MIBATI-255671 format. One record per residue: y, z, x of N, C-alpha, C in turn. Coordinates in steps of 0.001 Angstrom, whole numbers, plus 500000, padded with zeros to 6 digits. Atoms other than C-alpha are relative to their C-alpha. Layout:
YZXYZXYZX ...
//
This chain:
499317499952498699903401155245691790500738501250500394 499401498943499753904638158253693795501463500005499811 498715499783499875908054159627693351500435499778501463 499547500727498678910162158631696309501435500963500278 498631499530499571913041160609698200500279499035500996 499429500898498953915214157958699800500834500682500999 499193499258498726916898159121702814500796498736500631 499274500980499314919937157287704335500181500501501442 500008499810498745919782157302708190501826499900500053 498852500499499568923438155885708040500968500792499373 499295499273500941924715158506705335499900501457501035 500200499103498709923154160989708041501044500281501045 498833500334498446925467159760710951501000499942499747 498381499751500507928555159770708694500194501475499977 499827498707500345927938163449707663500079500536501633 499735499237498495927416164488711548501568499593500413 498723500078499365930672162790712353501130500609499444 499034499067500905932491164473709500499960501396500409 500016498485499719931284167815710286500637500025501541 499503499753498692931976167215714186501478500154500013 498084500047499995935568166260713548500403501033499181 499517498889500778935861169036711051500210501448500767 500094498689499045934795171916713769500438499877501128 499414500093498757936093170547716583501030500853500556 500864500067498916936591171721719682498495500562500256 501568499144500166933482174026718528498914498581499985 500966500907500043930236171847719178499256500286499107 500610499930501187927857171211716653498517500255500634 501640499722499935924269172853716464499424499734498825 500544500322501579922488170805713886498824500797499945 501201499268500571920110173176712058498774498946499163 501357500991500498916556171622711364498963500676499319 501065499110500548914839174612709745499366499196498638 500625500347500797912328174015707116499965498241499985 500608501482500050911270170138708153501476499483499873 498585500679500066915218169279708502500459500052498581 499896499879501241915608170577704913499219499038499156 501084500794500855912689168825703644500277498507500251 499510501437499769914083165423704993498957499421501078 501090500477498722911605165238708067500896500060501128 499701499799498535912235166157711598500104498749500706 499751501471499203911437162968713650500939499139500091 499182501129500317913624160447712098501552500849500293 498797499026500116916470163301711918500580500372501352 499585499696498550916384164015715508500081498694500957 499690501558499333916133160381716581501355499753499781 498866500512500615919039159672714486501231500857500783 498853499195499601921133162966715783500131499838501517 499674500231498364920411161831719667500576498842500064 499232501115499701921848158505719215501129500413499627 498683499702500373924882160219717956500473501135501020 499649498841498555924842162446721172499940501265499587 500055498537500096924013165766719472499202500559501025 500618499528499054923489167968722007499376501444499778 500600498767500474922456171231720191499006499811498451 500828500127501128919469171480717795499457501959499673 500243498632500788918767174885715656498860499685499322 501591500258500466914977175274714772499667501191499183 500107498557500950914847179023713252498433500176500969 501251499594499540911135179100714467499501498860501547 500419500698498729909557178216717882499039498603499703 500756501183500217906973175799716394500923498930499500 498687500792500239910096174034714923500650499164501207 499291500186498625911369173926718240499331499029500754 501007500828499116908616172278720018499826498635499489 500195501385500658908432169624717371501548498832500476 498750500659499565912105168844718188500354499638501129 499955500499498988911581168864721650499095498673500435 500844501067499937908782166546721322500688498382499388 499160501002500452910978164154719321501048499729500645 499083500429499179913672164284721630499556499151501198 500651500914498849911231162940724373500988500392501384 499147499740498545913460162315727717501242500355499695 498548500038500711916597162515725618500673501456500417 499274498442499547919158165611726709499947500509498646 499804499185501149919167168275724094499600501562500092 500480498484500262919131172035723682499673500318498903 500313499656501033916987173572721258500016501585499939 499850498403500054917532177198719987499020500516498736 501047499322501039914804179176718267500448501473499689 499687498658500034915797182375716852499303501131498977 501118499057500636913032184032714807499232500651501027 500662499191498997911375186786716711498466499651499765 501517500894500044908055185548717681498685500718500914 500896499501499289904866186399719263499527499501501397 500079499871498430903781186536722947499363498439500373 500348501301499947901994183088722711501022499225499625 498937500991500299904865181508720838501058499877500897 498935499886499213907440182886723380499499499334501146 500581500583498811905338181653726302500005498289499708 499757501453500270905178178137724549501298499598499789 498601500405499919908831178049724085500867500049501075 499360499969498563909983179019727631499504498817500826 500817501514499227907384176157728817500642498952499461 499310501241500584909079173807726438501608500080500157 498248500362499620912856174497727741500629500565498700 499394499560501551913682176201724252500886501378500353 499168499190499946916501178654724360499521501156498806 500404499316500589915631181977722513500851500860499488 498667498754500646917704184307719968499107501351500081 500787498818500060916753187900720905501178500947499351 499232498820501131917882190753718282499623501341500032 500635498537499776916056193759719639499549500113501451 500568499690498565915345195553723125498734499628499870 501084500055499952911864195625722239499502498524500265 500206501688499789911965191280721848500333499572501298 499278500350498339913966191318725052499255500489501203 500965499995499064911318192998727080498981499107499791 501328500834500018908592190987725853500413498444500462 499744501049499321910490187830726644500012499949501597 499796499389498866911336189244730011498654499963500957 501423499755499290907649190039730804499304498680499576 500680501221500327906407186701729422500580499063501006 499266500954498888908911184981731943499187500230501165 500279499518498796907912187103734695498735499669500263 501233500392499832904233186333734066499496498632500381 500111501436499990904496182826733785500783499106501113 499065500509499067907053182312736408501002499020499604 499443500984500558909197180280734274501406500570499548 498703499495500491913201181141733558500201499966498555 500067500276501239913651182128730130501406500142499674 498520499892500642917283181319728407500094500749498688 499770499285501375918318183813725925501484500141499145 498884499556500962920987184367723228500153501062499644 500288498559500515921583188000722613501040500171498741 499182500001501337922461188789719059500543501366499674 499765498674500636924654191523717842500303500115498668 499974500020501494924451192804714629501459500547499487 498638499763500363928045192464713213500078500351498599 499773499394501471927007194305709880499085499140498853 500981500317500998924729191992707931498620500426500010 501232499277499860921645193952709393498789499075499978 501106500914500399919519190902709324499669499862501786 500324499916498934918182191918712632501077499899501060 498582499797499014920657191991715749499760501417500901 499771498861499218921335194731718467501071500680499453 498889499289500590923348197376717088501315500215501039 499095499667498890926698198006718771499925501156500858 500156498916499047926069201419720042498937499790500823 501359500659499134922732199608721868500342498998500743 499694501130499312924560196846722987500051500136501499 499715499384498639925584198225726468498786499762500814 501328499684499428922116199121727451499253498941500019 500957501249500045920360196049726091500460498909501066 499522501080499086922739193684727965499845500263501329 500323499763498688922570195613731092498361499670500325 501345500334499791918682195103730748499687498525500304 500145501325499853919108191399730271500701499503501362 499412500548498761921502191134733364499011500422501057 500890499675498743918993193176735505498913498820499986 500892501106499862916473190632734664500459498488500443 499417500769499351918854187991735494499895499753501524 500235499769498688918836189323739073498774499559500387 501078500017499824915364188877739108499369498674500141 500280501339500638915389185384738066498940499732499097 501196500251501399913049185868734985500935499308498755 499281500299501498916109185308732465501341499499500307 498730500313500073919531183567731837500633500521498866 499496499798501202921779185028729492501130499110499613 499225501460500268923294181732728078500976499857498606 499537499890501268924400182979724605500493501563499273 499819498871500717925926185594722455500142499357498410 500099500567501191925466185145718467499965501041499012 500181499477501208925134186405715230500083499498498574 499885500480501340924988185950711398501122500798499465 498922499393500995928062186565709045499424500086498713 500220499890501513927617187962705419500499498932499548 499056500801500997930196185678703928499976500444498636 499977499402501192930362188011701309501641500014499544 498290499908500191934365188433701717500452499534501535 499311500422498652936985187206704121500028501493500870 499660498930499268937750190621705232498671500748500387 501246499496499601933946191549705731499927498967501528 500068500968498856933872188567707862500879500201501271 499000499728498913936871189393710017499571501345500736 500207499049499719935434192628710609498877499670500955 501255500424499347932193191041711835500770499402501228 499452500813498903934380188740714101500320500907501221 499640498775499047935877192040715914498707500460500546 501128499439499405932332193392716389499641498974501279 500866501307498850931153189966717923501001499845501340 499143500239498793934337189629720128499773501093500880 500453498943498885933787193011721776498749499800500480 501450499921499426930079192485722162500304498676501518 499914501198499228931082189038723945500864500467501396 499066499526498575933709191018726296499135501015500723 501094498865498929930992193710727252499321499232500731 500954500873499348928803190804728120500510499464501294 498960500560498719931633189230730415500154500771500713 499554499094499176932559192262731778498689500336501235 501083499222499131928887192703733466499724498622500765 500394501248499199928527188993734782501117498915499567 499445501139500520929463185570733745499964499700498505 499957500132501786930386184442730167499114499041499761 501001500668500696927615183036728314500610498740499537 499560501346500528928155179326727466500168499790498526 500009500147501481926996179404724059500433501343499031 499624499171500632929096181514721735499997499664498271 499924500505501585928363181177717704499644501391499215 500054499001501289928974183283714940499882499395498564 499717500550501358929479180837712220498766499142499497 501029500944500363926870178828709985500969499044499135 498857501286500507928042175881707584500950500396499244 499008499512500930930233177681704937501142500374501099 498952499272499170932184179711707760500609498638500893 499902501276499042931971176808710235500953498998499213 498983500773500742933712174629707658501280500383499529 499271499692500607935977176871706045501161501057500798 499466498894499261936874179536708532500232499493501489 499807500399498689938297177817711887500414500882500869 499892499170499061939194180865713491499067501077499924 501136499300499488935826182387713413499099499161500898 500573500685499017934469179863715257499726500041501418 499815500047498473933167179925718690499617498684500832 500385501430499241931838177318721363499329499203499200 500965500615500633929166176643718977500000500262498598 500174499631501447928804176410715124498796499417499423 501521500406500597925293176343713441500507499351498746 499734501014501131925535173452710794498413499566499428 501281500309500642922516173100708443500259499030498793 499729500787501125922883171943705066500935499205499732 498916501037500104926251170415704961499829498527500713 500502501051499395924756168025707584499327498778499191 500881500564500854922469166743704957500616499650498632 499475500210501012924908166376702494499798501155498754 499857498853500811924135169926700638501137501007500093 498962499218500261927101171519699553499493501369499451 500155498677500281927060175454699147500013500172498371 500150499364501599926085176737695498501325500715499801 498814499208500784929355177488693443501166499579500819 499025500635499167930957175830696256500927498710499771 499261501281500240933739172983696417499226499076500708 500500501337499374932830169283697281500598500018501558 499947500034498410932973168506701246500626498789500229 499144501270499610935587165880702322498856499316501211 500562500843499025933567163174703946498407500270500156 501484499529500074930211164586703109499220499413498783 500752500235501202927557162973700750498637500295500283 501302499694500031924076163773699943499239498741500813 500711500941499229921769161920702429498787499418499390 500991500705500563918943161547699938500069500009498725 500044500194501210918069160466696431498541499898499489 501453499984500580914749161286694255499925499225498733 500403500872500805913516158611692126498520500213499453 501326499958500484910492158522689793500106498743499053 500573501045500945909058155464687910499772500305498634 500282500040501443908967155229684138498430499410499924 501354500394500485905171155387682974499815499681498451 500219500438501752905606155253679161501324499933499438 498702500301500812908468154247676772499454500348498703 499983499829501446908515155669673396501123499880499507 499103500408501043911096155635670478501131500600500747 499042499236499665913431158276671855499887500778501470 499847499479498648912334159233675254498971499003500840 501129500581499142910353157756678464499368501149500853 500367499245499452908027159360680505500147499771501888 499986500132498717908633159731684210498934500481501030 501021499485499444906122159995686823500334500848501234 499823498968499039907269163239688614500049501268498751 500248498587501092906664166969687433499936501246500969 499865498571498927906163170602688938499212500008500857 501084499882498627903232169751691197500549499376500851 499486500570499187905603167531693074501469500814500210 498934499470499259908145170175693638501196500181498716 498853500071500951910448169625690569500005501494498909 499912498550500906911434173226688721499906499914498632 500149500419501569910255173031685289501185500745498981 498888499330500496913197175109684554501282498954499791 498922500452499770915471172447685042500345498934498397 499709500708501309915259170934681319501182500194499404 498348500195500531918690169979679783500659499605500855 499153500645498837920319168547683122500198498606499817 499738501727500395921375165061683307499375499386501225 500316501035498800919534162503685424500450498791499877 499781501371500047920186158875686335498982498957499460 500932500872500617918834155830684622500918498871500210 499458501202500096919683151981684518501371499981499108 498879500098501015922065152732681805500896501126500159 498919499034499906923840155929683116499100501173499675 500542498703500072923204159755682620499018499861498924 500724499548501335920506160925680128499229501353500329 500731498245499740918753164419679706498661500007500317 501228499702499518915971165679681434499517500834498938 500291498995501309914170166965678228498842501210500299 501132498956499803911094168681679691499201499399501537 500917500268498991909050169022683003498787500678499780 501643499616499823905081168848682879499501500353501359 500784500064498951902680168978685458500362499043501042 499637500988498967903045165651686977501008498891499397 499021500862500783905452163938684494501197500812499449 498638499555500935908977164500682802500362499361498931 499537501358500774910433163090679727501420500059499808 498691500475499766913658161670679837500726499343498835 499146500715501347916061160538676708499939498609500414 500334501237499751915366156998676528501676499041499951 498807500852500221918188153936676741499504498630499692 500276501054500529918526150578675482499090498996501055 500848501069498903916081148117677224499003500751500969 500848499167498866913982151012679146498407499124499920 501018500823500030910913149356680440499027501030501083 500910499329498916907719150721682280500142499386501462 499944500450498820908392150648686150501477500208500561 498624499647499716912245151365685630499854501458500596 500184498656499342913352154092688131500895501081499481 498849498813500522914802157459686729500273500582501414 499393499413498937917046158950689549500086501606499647 500044498461500398916323162722689294501437500559500698 498767499507499330919143163658691901500464499267500965 499547500842498838921205162241694536501304500139500002 498853499945499954924486161039695420501023499762498651 499240500413501227925640159773691723499873499018499537 499682500977500394925297156491691945499442499209498640 500323500657501456923325156101688686500093501185499011 499789498814501074924431159142686910499358501296500341 500810498414499791922465161873688401500850500711500916 499265498846499338923584165059689909499337500328501319 500447499697498588923157166455693217499215501428500114 500986498876500178920690168918694255500612501362499980 499261498936499942923409171550694689500052500116498409 499878499841501241924205170939690898498723500562499182 501442499714500611920491171135690043499956501486500325 500325498835499508920525174367692002500667501175499075 499112499125500833923485175990690139499134500177498744 500588499776501353921368175535686914499164500836499652 500775498698500048919086177725687700499880500901501002 499482498773499274920709180086690117499166500033501192 500886499997498368919353178934693705501332499397500567 499284500872499006920565177072696501499662498475499853 500355501550499922920732173121696820498955499713500723 500982500533499092918526173168699969498728500444499395 501507499759500628915536174821697956499626498903499210 499925500982500980915884172052695563499136498680500908 500583500988499175914798169585698426498814500422500742 501349499118499216912534171798700282498865500225499357 501121499871500743910459172527697705499307498926499555 500546500901500075909564169050697303498480499785500897 501423500092499443905783168259697970499813499078500697 500336501188499114903848165997700267499401498913498821 500174501141500758903367163885696781501166499298499812 498523500850499930907181162719697141499744499563501303 499801500757498907907161159992699413501227499958500660 498973500072499487909840160185702069500364498353500751 499676501411499509911479156568702591501523500187500930 498823499874499146913992156221705408500511498883500117 499127501378499904916593153487705076501225500118500683 498644499879499093919366152360707203501329499892499143 499020499764500883921629152355704235500425501263499330 
//
């Protein structure tokens, strides 16, 4: 039997409520990159739309179009911030997707594309606040904003947002970044209307630094119940998924479970605790398609071994796994392959 990632729609909705309560009055932009952090976009969009989520972050245009298709006739703004090709920009503008723009060159491409196809493009201008992960440098901000405003007058463009990324290396650095961000917003405001979408913070800063939040907060991993590596637990938030595999063989001191490296389970996880019908047991080793787990009294073929999840059977979370091998929790979920069957439940 294939390993299964059991996904709780109800817990996802609970997490969305908890995040929105925490960040209010800032609005939630639900980030859905990497196929909704490995959980699947279609059902997640449907669930979020029923909860009246109005903003969706897609990272790339291809994901943005999937979100738009999943929304159907329902209201929702989609934001794609990866610098894209001419073909992708055209597809995004036609699909009514907002574009993040972090260079003058990309801005010119968006303007030219919008003018060519005769469809207005909505853009969020990105100011480089010090992370240097793309973004318009402060010394070039006024000229680039003027170019965007000029395109507004021709009907090619609407400047609907100003945004940036934080380094989240220290509070002092993030405070300095906010100052640059606020100055950039003021400069844009001085040349025309104030953009509706002002967003600086992602999951961690949105949760812990309320003074940095704008009118929007981009939150991804936390909505899926994945806390930050080496970070504290999050009030009201639990993992929405649990990964299980069936026992295939029973030996004197261990069982063999049907999940391995080919399923996306890192082989370096040996020694961590997983869940069983009798509670926590050691994950001894990870092979290509199987894993060895310390046995328990009465272990039988077909029993479920809970590799990770919220802890109901003694298993640990994706982030705890990640800390064991010095990575982040979302990587543990997103690396799971198509051999792992995703099952959506209401519970």
